[in-house]
C-alpha positions, 0 to 999 in steps of 0.5 A: 500500500502506498503512503497516500493510500494509507492516509486515505484509509486512516482518514476514512477510518476516522471520519467515515462518510461525514468527511468530503475530501479529495481533489475536486469535491467543492461542488458537493457543499450545496447538497450538504447544506440543503440537508439542514434547511434553506438558509446558510450563513457563509463566512469567508474572505472575499479577496484571495478566497473569492474563487472558492467562495464563489464556487461554494455559493454557486453550489448552494444556489444549485441546491436551492439554499439562499445566503442568510442576510443576502451577503458573505460575512467577513471571516476572522483575522489570523489567530481568530481574534476574539473581536471577530468571534463576537462580530460573527456571533452577531451575524448568526443572531441577526440572520438566524441561519439553518447552517453556518458555512465557514470557508478558510483556514484554521482561524476562520473555522475556529472563529466560527466554532466559537461564534456558534458557541456564543450564539447558541449558549448565550443565555448561559454566558455571553462571554467567550472567556467562560468557555475556555478549557475542557468540556465547558461547551458541552456542559452549557448545552446540557444546562441550556438545552440549546443545540449547537448550529450545524457547521460545514467547515470548508478548509482551504489551507493544509494546516491545522485540521481545524475542520476535523477537531474539537479545538477552537483557538481564540486570541486576545490581541491586546495581551497577545495571548491565545486561549483554547476551547477543547470540546466535542460540541464544537466539532464541525458537523460536516468537514470539507477539504478540496485539496485542489484549492490549496494550489492558490494559497501562499506557499508560506502558508503551506509550509507553516501547515506542514510544520503544524501537521508534524507538530500535531502528530509528533506531540500526540505520539509522544504521549501514546500509551499501550492502548493507542500506540499502534494507532498513533504510530500509523498516523504519525509515520504516514503523516511524517512521510508525506510531509518529508516527501512532498513539502520540498516538491511543493516548494519547487512547484507550488502548482503540483496538485499531487504534492498539495493533496499529499500535504493536505492529507498529512495535515488532516492526519494531524487533525486525527492525531489530536482527536486521539490524544493531546498536544503539549509543550510546543503548542503551549509555547506557541500560544505566546508567540502569536505576535512574532511568528505563525503558529506552525513555525512556532511549533516547528521551532519548539518541538526539537527542544521539547524532544530533548527534554522528553527523550528519556520518557519517549525512547520508543517514539523517538526511534520511530521518528528518527528512523523516518528522518534518517530514511529521508537523509536528515539524520546520519547517526546509527540510532540503534546505539543511542538511548535517552537524552543522546537519542533525543539530541540526534532526533532534535537535530534531524527535525532542525535539519528539515526546518533548515531544508525548507528555509524555516527558523530553528531558534526563537532568536532568529525571529525579528520581533522576539524578546525575553518578554515572550519567554516570560509570557509563555511561562505565565501562560503555562501556569494558567489553569485554562491551559493546564491540559497542555502540561498534563499532556506532556510525556513528562507531566509538569505542574504549574509549580514546576514550570520555572524550573524545567520549562524556562531552560527549554525556552532559553535553549530555543532562544539560543539553539543550545540544547545543553541548557535543557534540564533533565527531569528528576522524578 
């Protein structure tokens, strides 16, 4: 079985018939929307995504579905600022659609997840802050008896897998801090991804997405247990092979549909991974870097340093990751002779070698706007109870009281590139 065929098999195992994915599937959105009613609120960018939006609107018209409010609602800015969440909520409340259709990348989809939450659960609390954390939306649905609106999430970027997941990232742009809703109730009812549309996306966005896809699979794989190790091994190895094989091809030929499809499937597998388990260190740190780099690049920078920290607890995982990196030429050493921290160092260097190969930074110090204040912000965020699931998801679990002792050296290492300053955890 080819690696692409394996990816298709895994995605069908994950979502069954509810997921409309592949090359040329966009025209199917109208019929999906018609199954919910006659009025759809479409949330989309109308500049660079206009051709995609126009195709979706045409499919709605063909299926007898009208635009709620007779307009396209502007989508969210990068990182889903909470002001955009409240704005989209207002459109939902004003025009009372039967279904919401979000068109865009992770920020657009996440903003709609949060806006639907506020629009349907407002009598419980109209404040987005009250839904950050785990399971709080479901608790509200049970309390209010108000169902979430159907949500057709049309992904346009190979990145977060947001169309598939229970996560909604929302940012407070004043504080420069991202927070997270984790809840089964925000999973879009109907995900859609026509990989062909990614050929019109900026190349940098695709590279960011590839790094985010690696981060999702890698971080969840680190936390694998006896019951899900085999499942997560398949997901991680398939996604990593697709990204290592096809990201360089996309860089050479951005219009290559075969490569775009492969990276799209890889990032979808990242979405699958984070529905099996949770991300941890690199994602937690990335939430405090929203004003200096993209999410994918933040995770790409941080994961090698967390690999060194986690290494004694994840030798089995690192051997598999390292073997794939070695196969693609990013590691030269004999992994069979390595264990513990030494193994982590070699795999970390392999991850950094891939980032360099696709012209991405490998240290925080390379980011123009990065300051030591970002380290302090990240340490403070790690102590926030609303984000404690990221600490708990680590294969070396930390408490808020341990953050300064162990996480601060990881961040200092990521600033300079010096792995030696990372402390080994002492249980």
